C-alpha positions as CSV (number, residue, x, y, z in Angstrom):
1,X,75.7,112.9,125.0
2,X,76.8,111.5,121.7
3,X,78.9,108.5,120.4
4,X,81.9,109.0,118.1
5,X,83.6,106.0,116.4
6,X,87.4,105.9,116.2
7,X,89.9,103.3,115.0
8,X,91.1,100.4,117.2
9,X,94.5,101.2,115.7
10,X,94.7,98.1,113.6
11,X,92.5,99.0,110.6
12,X,90.1,96.4,111.8
13,X,87.4,97.8,114.1
14,X,85.7,101.1,114.8
15,X,85.3,101.6,118.5
16,X,82.7,103.9,120.2
17,X,83.8,106.7,122.4
18,X,81.1,108.6,124.4
19,X,81.5,112.3,125.0
20,X,79.3,115.3,125.9
21,X,78.9,118.2,123.5
22,X,77.1,121.5,123.8
23,X,75.1,122.4,120.7
24,X,74.6,126.0,120.0
25,X,71.2,127.4,118.9
26,X,70.5,127.0,115.1
27,X,73.4,124.5,114.8
28,X,72.9,120.9,113.8
29,X,74.1,117.9,115.9
30,X,75.7,116.2,112.9
31,X,78.1,119.2,112.4
32,X,79.3,118.9,116.0
33,X,79.7,115.1,115.5
34,X,82.1,115.6,112.6
35,X,84.0,118.4,114.4
36,X,84.5,116.0,117.3
37,X,85.6,113.2,115.0
38,X,88.1,115.5,113.3
39,X,89.6,116.4,116.8
40,X,90.4,112.7,117.3
41,X,89.8,110.4,120.3
42,X,90.5,111.3,123.9
43,X,91.4,107.7,124.8
44,X,95.1,106.7,124.3
45,X,93.9,103.3,123.2
46,X,92.1,104.6,120.1
47,X,93.4,106.4,117.0
48,X,91.9,109.0,114.8
49,X,90.5,107.9,111.5
50,X,90.4,111.1,109.4
51,X,93.7,112.9,108.9
52,X,94.2,116.2,110.6
53,X,94.6,118.0,107.3
54,X,90.9,117.2,106.3
55,X,88.3,119.8,107.2
56,X,84.5,119.9,106.9
57,X,83.1,122.1,104.1
58,X,79.4,121.5,104.6
59,X,76.9,119.0,106.0
60,X,73.2,118.6,105.7
61,X,70.4,116.1,105.9
62,X,67.7,115.4,103.3
63,X,65.2,112.5,103.3
64,X,67.1,110.8,106.2
65,X,70.4,110.8,104.3
66,X,73.3,112.9,105.6
67,X,75.4,114.6,102.9
68,X,78.8,115.3,104.3
69,X,81.2,117.4,102.2
70,X,84.9,117.3,103.2
71,X,87.8,119.3,101.8
72,X,89.7,118.0,98.8
73,X,92.2,116.1,101.0
74,X,89.5,113.6,101.9
75,X,89.9,112.0,98.4
76,X,93.3,110.7,99.5
77,X,91.8,108.1,101.8
78,X,91.5,105.7,98.8
79,X,95.3,105.7,98.7
80,X,95.6,104.3,102.2
81,X,94.4,100.8,101.2
82,X,90.9,99.2,101.1
83,X,90.8,98.1,104.8
84,X,91.8,101.6,106.1
85,X,89.4,103.3,103.7
86,X,86.5,101.2,104.8
87,X,87.4,101.9,108.5
88,X,87.4,105.6,107.9
89,X,84.0,105.5,106.2
90,X,82.5,103.3,108.9
91,X,83.9,105.7,111.6
92,X,82.1,108.6,110.0
93,X,78.9,106.7,109.0
94,X,78.4,105.0,112.4
95,X,78.9,108.3,114.2
96,X,76.4,110.2,112.1
97,X,73.8,107.4,112.1
98,X,73.6,107.7,115.9
99,X,71.6,110.9,115.2
100,X,67.8,110.5,115.0
101,X,66.7,111.1,111.4
102,X,69.9,109.9,109.8
103,X,69.8,106.5,108.2
104,X,72.7,106.7,105.8
105,X,75.6,108.9,104.5
106,X,76.6,110.2,101.1
107,X,80.2,111.4,100.7
108,X,81.5,114.4,98.8
109,X,84.9,115.9,98.6
110,X,85.2,119.6,97.7
111,X,81.7,119.4,96.3
112,X,82.5,116.3,94.1
113,X,80.3,113.3,94.7
114,X,82.3,110.2,95.7
115,X,81.5,106.5,95.2
116,X,79.1,107.3,92.5
117,X,76.9,109.0,95.0
118,X,76.1,105.6,96.8
119,X,74.6,105.7,100.3
120,X,76.6,104.0,103.1
121,X,74.6,102.6,106.0
122,X,76.0,101.8,109.5
123,X,77.0,98.3,110.6
124,X,76.2,96.8,107.2
125,X,78.7,94.9,105.0
126,X,80.6,97.2,102.7
127,X,78.0,98.6,100.2
128,X,78.0,98.4,96.5
129,X,80.7,101.0,96.0
130,X,83.3,98.4,97.1
131,X,82.9,96.2,94.1
132,X,86.4,94.8,93.9
133,X,86.6,91.1,93.0
134,X,86.7,89.0,96.2
135,X,88.4,85.7,96.7
136,X,88.1,83.1,99.5
137,X,91.2,82.1,101.5
138,X,91.9,79.9,104.5
139,X,93.7,81.8,107.3
140,X,95.3,79.9,110.1
141,X,94.6,81.7,113.3
142,X,95.9,81.0,116.8
143,X,93.1,79.8,119.2
144,X,92.3,81.9,122.3
145,X,94.3,79.6,124.5
146,X,97.4,79.9,122.3
147,X,97.7,76.1,121.9
148,X,96.9,75.3,118.3
149,X,95.9,76.8,114.9
150,X,92.4,77.1,113.6
151,X,91.7,77.2,109.9
152,X,89.2,80.1,109.2
153,X,87.6,80.8,105.9
154,X,87.8,84.5,105.0
155,X,87.1,86.6,101.9
156,X,89.5,89.3,100.8
157,X,89.0,91.9,98.1
158,X,91.4,91.7,95.2
159,X,92.6,95.3,95.1
160,X,94.2,96.7,92.0
161,X,97.9,97.3,92.5
162,X,98.3,94.8,95.3
163,X,99.6,91.2,94.8
164,X,97.8,88.3,96.6
165,X,100.7,87.5,99.0
166,X,100.5,91.1,100.3
167,X,96.7,90.9,100.7
168,X,96.9,87.6,102.6
169,X,99.6,88.9,105.0
170,X,97.5,92.1,105.6
171,X,94.6,89.8,106.6
172,X,96.9,88.1,109.2
173,X,97.8,91.6,110.5
174,X,94.3,92.8,110.8
175,X,92.7,89.5,112.0
176,X,89.2,88.4,111.0
177,X,86.4,90.7,112.0
178,X,83.3,88.9,113.2
179,X,84.9,85.6,113.9
180,X,86.4,86.3,117.2
181,X,90.0,86.1,115.9
182,X,91.9,89.2,116.7
183,X,95.3,89.9,115.1
184,X,97.9,87.7,116.5
185,X,100.9,89.6,115.1
186,X,102.5,92.1,117.5
187,X,100.7,95.4,117.7
188,X,101.8,98.0,115.3
189,X,103.3,95.5,112.9
190,X,103.4,96.8,109.3
191,X,104.3,95.0,106.1
192,X,107.4,96.6,104.4
193,X,107.6,94.3,101.4
194,X,106.8,90.8,100.2
195,X,108.2,88.9,97.2
196,X,108.3,85.4,95.9
197,X,111.5,84.0,94.4
198,X,111.9,80.3,93.4
199,X,109.0,79.2,95.6
200,X,110.2,81.1,98.6
201,X,108.0,83.9,99.9
202,X,110.2,86.6,101.6
203,X,108.3,88.8,104.0
204,X,109.8,91.9,105.5
205,X,107.9,93.2,108.6
206,X,108.5,96.5,110.4
207,X,110.6,96.5,113.5
208,X,107.4,96.5,115.7
209,X,107.1,92.7,114.8
210,X,110.0,92.2,117.2
211,X,109.8,95.2,119.5
212,X,106.1,94.7,120.4
213,X,106.2,90.9,120.8
214,X,104.7,90.0,124.2
215,X,105.0,86.3,124.2
216,X,101.2,85.9,124.5
217,X,101.2,84.0,121.2
218,X,103.9,81.3,121.3
219,X,106.6,81.8,118.6
220,X,106.1,78.4,117.0
221,X,102.4,79.1,116.4
222,X,103.1,82.7,115.3
223,X,105.5,81.6,112.6
224,X,103.5,78.5,111.6
225,X,100.4,80.6,111.2
226,X,102.2,82.8,108.7
227,X,103.8,79.9,106.8
228,X,100.7,77.7,106.6
229,X,98.4,80.5,105.5
230,X,100.7,81.5,102.6
231,X,101.7,77.9,101.5
232,X,98.1,76.6,101.6
233,X,96.7,79.5,99.6
234,X,99.4,80.1,97.0
235,X,100.6,77.4,94.7
236,X,103.7,79.4,93.9
237,X,104.9,79.3,97.6
238,X,106.5,76.3,99.2
239,X,108.5,78.0,101.9
240,X,108.6,81.3,103.8
241,X,111.4,83.5,105.0
242,X,110.9,86.3,107.5
243,X,112.8,89.6,107.8
244,X,112.5,92.3,110.3
245,X,113.3,95.8,109.0
246,X,115.4,94.2,106.4
247,X,117.3,91.8,108.7
248,X,116.9,88.1,108.1
249,X,115.8,85.7,110.8
250,X,117.6,82.4,110.7
251,X,115.7,79.5,109.3
252,X,113.2,78.9,106.5
253,X,109.6,77.9,107.3
254,X,108.1,75.0,105.3
255,X,104.8,73.1,105.4
256,X,106.1,69.7,106.5
257,X,109.5,70.0,108.0
258,X,110.3,71.2,111.6
259,X,109.9,74.9,111.8
260,X,112.8,77.0,113.1
261,X,111.7,79.6,115.6
262,X,114.5,82.0,116.5
263,X,114.2,84.3,119.5
264,X,113.7,87.6,117.6
265,X,113.4,89.9,120.5
């Protein structure tokens, strides 16, 4: 019996899935773990972390460190965004570290050492290879009862190529790990674009923002969460306009005026 970690589907958590594997003689458990991870989860509630085009080239353990060498396609995970990249690495690292004698993981792709050959350990904060500049923001999250907003301090990595408004909204989408605040945006919501023009932040969400809305989070709080988080963290933003798949919702959200909450379903 072994434990494999997969994605919760929201680039936020890695979730354990227990399964039984048969290990052939002269084969290592860690090889089977990676093979099972590459197959993907059996539960419909979880999602695979490593893309199906990635394969295992070699794997071995030395001095309690597992060296896992994936095919060249594995390098592309850095293009998926920092949150997704970290989730992939934790999925693999946590799965391998369930094996006795493995304390950490070093990553290779097609024989090339990744992350300056740094070792990643399970359940620890992102290790030194993730050295992007971090900044502190206040995220307004809906409380568990769905009655009011709670200001929560969070740190986000300033990733090259991404503007701060984009990173802030992505944090609203993923929620805040470790603070008990899950994502309050409808499941499957993705950010299509974000731009600031004359003090207005225009956000274009994917159609899942409307299609997957359950009503569990009241519309006024949902919109207010987005508006307050952006306006209170960005001096350049004084109002927010929301689009769904390119279609405008009526109304502009501001900090002090009455918010307009259209029925977007």
